[in-house]
N, C-alpha and C positions, 0 to 999 in steps of 0.2 A: 505493500499502498504504498510504501514511501517515496515508491516514483509517483504516484498520481499526480498531475500540475494539475492544480481550481485556477482556470480563468477567468475573469472577470469578464461580462459580456452585456450589452444592453437588455433591455425585454422586462427587467425587475421580474415583477409577481407571476405576469405572464411569460417566461422564458420559456418555460419546459413545456414540452409536448403538451396536449388536453385540458389547458389553463387557461380561459378567455375571460377577462373582464371590461366592464366598462363603468364610466363616472359619468354621471349629469345635475344637471342646478333641479331640483323638482320641490324646492320652497321652503325647504325648514332654516335659510336665511333669508334677509330679505335683499339683500342684492343678487341682482336676476345674475351677475355675472361667476359666481360663488359656486363653484362644483360644489354638491353635498352630499349627495347618493352617492353608493357605488354596490358592485353586485362583483363577486368573485364568483366563476363556476369550475368543479372540475368535470370534466365529460368522458375520464378515461370508463368505463366500465368497468375495472380494479381500486376504483377510489378509495384510500386509507383516509383519517379525520380524528383528530385529537385536538386539544386544545386544555391551552392553562390560564388560571383568572387570576386576580386582585386578590388578598388575602386580608384587606378590608372589610373589616364585618359589615359596613354602613354600604353594601354593593349592587350596583345599579341593576334595573328590571332583567337589561338584557343575559345581564351574567347569570341573573340563577335561573332562567330560562337554559341558557345556554349549555348552564348543567346538567340540566332535564335531560337535555336529547343528546348530547353526549353519552349519555349515561346506557341509554337504548337502542340508539340509529346510530347509522352510519350519515352524517351529514355530507354533502356534493357540495353545496355553495353556502356565501357568507355574504349575507345584505348588510353595511354596514352606511350609517349618517351620524354627519356634524353638525354643530348649531341649538342640541338639544341630547343630554346626557339621557336623559329617563330614566334620572337615579333621584329617586326621594320620592317618588310616584305611585307607591303602593300599587294596589287592585289593578286600579286602572292604566298604570304602568306595565305590570306584568300582561294586560288583557292585547294593547298595542304589541307587546312586542309579539308572542303564539299569533294575534290576526296577523302582523307582516310577515312571520318566518313563513306564516299556512298561505297566508295571497300571493308570493314569491314562488313556495315550491307547486304551486296549483299552472303559476302564469311561463314557469321552467318545465311543465309535465314530469313534474316530481312528487315524493309521494311526503304526506307530510313527517315533520322530522326530520329531511334531507335539507333544509336552509339553518343556518345559524345565525343571528344577528348581534348586532353591538352597534351603540352607539359613546356620542361624543360631545361634550360641548358644559349650557348652566346645568349644572342641579335644581333638583324640587320643580322642574317648568314641568305640568304636562305638556309631553306628548303628541303632537296634535294627529293626525291619521291622512287627511288627506295630500299634504305632501306623499305621503306611500303609494295612495290609489293613484295619482299621477306618476310619478316619481319609477313604480315598480314598473310599468309594462314600456316606459324609453328607456328601463336598462336594461330588459331580456333583449329588446328591438336590435339597442346599440354593442350589444355582449363582441368578441371580439378579439384574436389574438394581437390588433394593436392597441387594447384600452388600459391597461395598464397605467400606463402614465396620467388617465384622467380619473383613474380608478384611484389611484395616491394623494391626486391634488384635491379629490371628493373628503377625504376624512380629516385634512386638511382640522387647525383649528388658530391658533397662533401660531404655529409654522409659518416658517419663511419662504420655505420653499418645499415642494414634495421631498421625500425621500425613500431610494428604492436601491438596490440591489440584486444581481443575480450571476452564476459565477457557472459555469460550464466546464466538465470534465470526460473525462472516456474509463471505462470499466470492464475489465476482462474481451474488449472488443471493440464494447455497445457507448455511444455516446448517453450524458445525460444530462441535465438543470435544476437546481435550485433555484428560486428565485422568492425577493421578500416585496412589502412595503409597507409601512408605521409611518405613523402618527405621535409625536410625543413633543411634546417643547418647555411646557411648566409646570405644576404640580407631580412632580420627579423624583420619584424615592420607592426606591423596590419595596415590595414585590407587588409588579415589576415598573410601574414610571404610569404617567399619567398617557396611557398608548393605545394602542390599535396597534393589531402587526397582522399582518396574512403573509407564512412562505408557507410554499410552493415546490412539489417536486415528481418528475414523472418514471424515479426507480422508483419499481414494484418495494414497499415494506408493509411488513406484516402490520396490525395494531400494535403488539406489546414493544416494535423494536422503532415504532413510530414515540410514541410516548418515549420510549428511555431517550432517544436520539435528544427528541421536543427538552427534554427537563435537562438535558444535560447542556445543549445549547442556550437556552433562557438561564442556565446558574450562573454561564460564566458575561452571558451579555446584558440582555434587557437585566437583570439585576443586579448587576453591576453599577446601574449609571444614577446618579441623582443630583440633580439641580437646583432641592428648596427643601428636603428633606420631609414631601406632601405626599400623599401616597391615598391613587386615584381610588372611585368608587367604580372603575369603568373598566379597566385597565385587560386587556383580552387578547390572548396570541395564539391562531388557528393556523392547523399543519392541514396541507392535504395532499396527496399524494395521487397522481392522478393516473397513476399505474401502468401507464403506456408506454413508456421504456420497454429495452426488451427484458423478458426474464432474465431474475440471477442466479448460475449453481449456489454458488454459495453464497446464502441466505445472511448467515452469522457478518462473513466478510463484506460482504456486502451496504449490510449496514452497518459498518463502521467507517466507512466510507461517504456514506448520507451523510453518515452523524459530523462530519469532517465539515464536510461541506454547511452544512447546516450551521455548525458554528463560526462557520467563517461566516457567510449573511450575514447573521442574527451580530456577531460582533462589527459588522462594517457596519449596520445601519445600528444599532446601541451608541457608534460615535458619532455618528453625526445625531443624534438626538442629543449627543452630550455637548456637541455643538452649537448646537439652533437651540441651546436654554435662552430661555426667554430675555430680550435683552442683553445676550452673551455677547464677547469679543472672542474670549479666547476658550479654546478645549483644553481641559485640565485633568489629564492621568495621573492617577496619584499611585505609586506603587509601595507595597509595604512586604519585607521579606524577612526573616528567620525572627517568624512569630511563633510561640508556644504551639497552635494550633489552627486551624484553617479558622475555627470561633475567631480569637484573640488578630488575627488581621485584618479580618473584615471586620473587628469593629475600629480599630486606629485607622485605618484605608477610610474608614467610613467617615466617623468622626472627622479630620482633614479635611477632607471632601467637602460636608457640608456643614463648616464651618464659615458665618459669615464676614466675621472676623480674615481669615486665612484668602475669601475669596474675593474681599476687597483690595486686599493688597494686592493680587494680583492685576483688579482691576487698574488698578494704580502705579503697577508696575512696579513694588514696592519688596526687592528678596529678603523679607521680615519671618527670618526661616523661625520665629521666638514664637509667633503662632502658630507653627503648624508643631511646635511643640508643647505648647501647650495645650492644644488641639488630643496631641495625642498624648497626654498623662489623665484626659477627662474623657477617655473612650473605655476607660474599663480593659481593655489589655495589661497581659501581664510582663511586664520587663523591670530594668534595673535602668535610672535613665542613665548611667552612665555608662553605659553600654548600645546607646542610641549613635547611630549614625545618617545627620539629612544632606542629599542633597537636591538643589536646582538649576533643572536646564542642564546638568552635569559638572554643576559644580559643587565644591565641599563648600558645608554652611556650619557643619557640626559633626564633631567629632568626639567617639564616646562622652559623650552630654557635654561638652564644653564649645564654645562657639570657635570655628575656622576665619583666619582673615581674609577676604575675598574683595575683591577689585568693581567698586558700586559702578560706575560705568559700564565695566564688560556684562557687569549681571544686569543694565535697563539694555543694550545691546542684544542681549539673549534673550530679552522678554517680550520685542521686538514680534518671536514670534508666535505660528497663529497656535501651536498646542503647549501647551507650558506640561515641564513633567515636573513631579513631585516624587522622590526614591529615596524610601526608608526601611531602612532598617533596628530590628527593635533589639539585636545584639543577643538574643538568649539560648541561641545556639537552635534551636528548635527549626524544621523543614519548612516550616510552610509561610504561607507569600497568596499576595492578592494584586489584584487589580483594579480601580475601580474608576469611573471615567462622571467628570463637574464640569461643568463650565464655573468664569469668575463672573459676579455682581456686580451690575450695573446701575445708577437712574434708572436707565428706560424698563427692567424688572420691575421696577416698583409700579411704574406709569403703567405696564401694560396690565395689570395686577388689577390697579385702583380702579379702571375702569375697562376690566373685560364684560361688564353686564351694561357697559353705557351704550 
């Protein structure tokens, strides 16, 4: 497997064979120029589907409905809308979620239970039926192999651009693809983030292998993104395999290859989320190593990534290692402060818990980069490590979220 080359290609969620998509303006948003409804369909006769969802107890109606559907059905499509989260909407919200899923299934010629639903937008506002009535027929009519970009645009909220990725690879002499789209910009804190994602492939895979591969990919990608430490009510990741690629001889080995391709696509999408954090000007990657265990590594990295003081220092191009050290100290991770090393943009700023002299002018120059990298060694002798993506915190974040419902 080590010699398999994963090549990034165009096409996003519809790059795999047997996947079509569409995006339209259905009326969930007032602006007629904004696409606000999306549909992704697997046409393959051997479709496999699974999903992962928010751990927020205050979860939205679509999340509740999807969990029920995936427990008893094999969905072949996903209907998504932006502009309204359908969260905290009670029984009426559940009824709308179920009705939209059933209506989309009928329009596609599928059985009840074969369409998943997802919503994103303002919480606590009743989701109207009229946009579905208008939008579902339009979506079905527009479904195409080239519809992935419109679908990716239709799920955006405060995102500044669509987020798509696809890779193509050859395994056992046959070509396969994995593609995906995601939305997410604010209210970002695993698990997962304020995000909706659809990832697809044409490689045949069993449901058990698909679930394992999706969880592995999400755990190292979407579950390693934080913008503002808030966890959404609507987070959903859907996975579909159309099964339209050539059958595989060694299912276990093929599943491992698919898992790697899925990880690459999800990590790319996760980085796009962090880089497009509301008001962000920098993608920030936090590495923590030499922790006692994975939990400690995650605590340390996430506390640094969520620290408003660290994030504002980065926005101000201030190489303020003291804020990083302070965040580590309150993270709950176990370590000796005199064993800690910190590097910012490959520049040593702390060694064995004590400051290193560094060139402030050189630090300012390095802060001009689009991605800021913070590396921390906890020095415990343990072998655990992790990586978390975040962004800087600017005045624009306050502006966007203060005016979100306006």
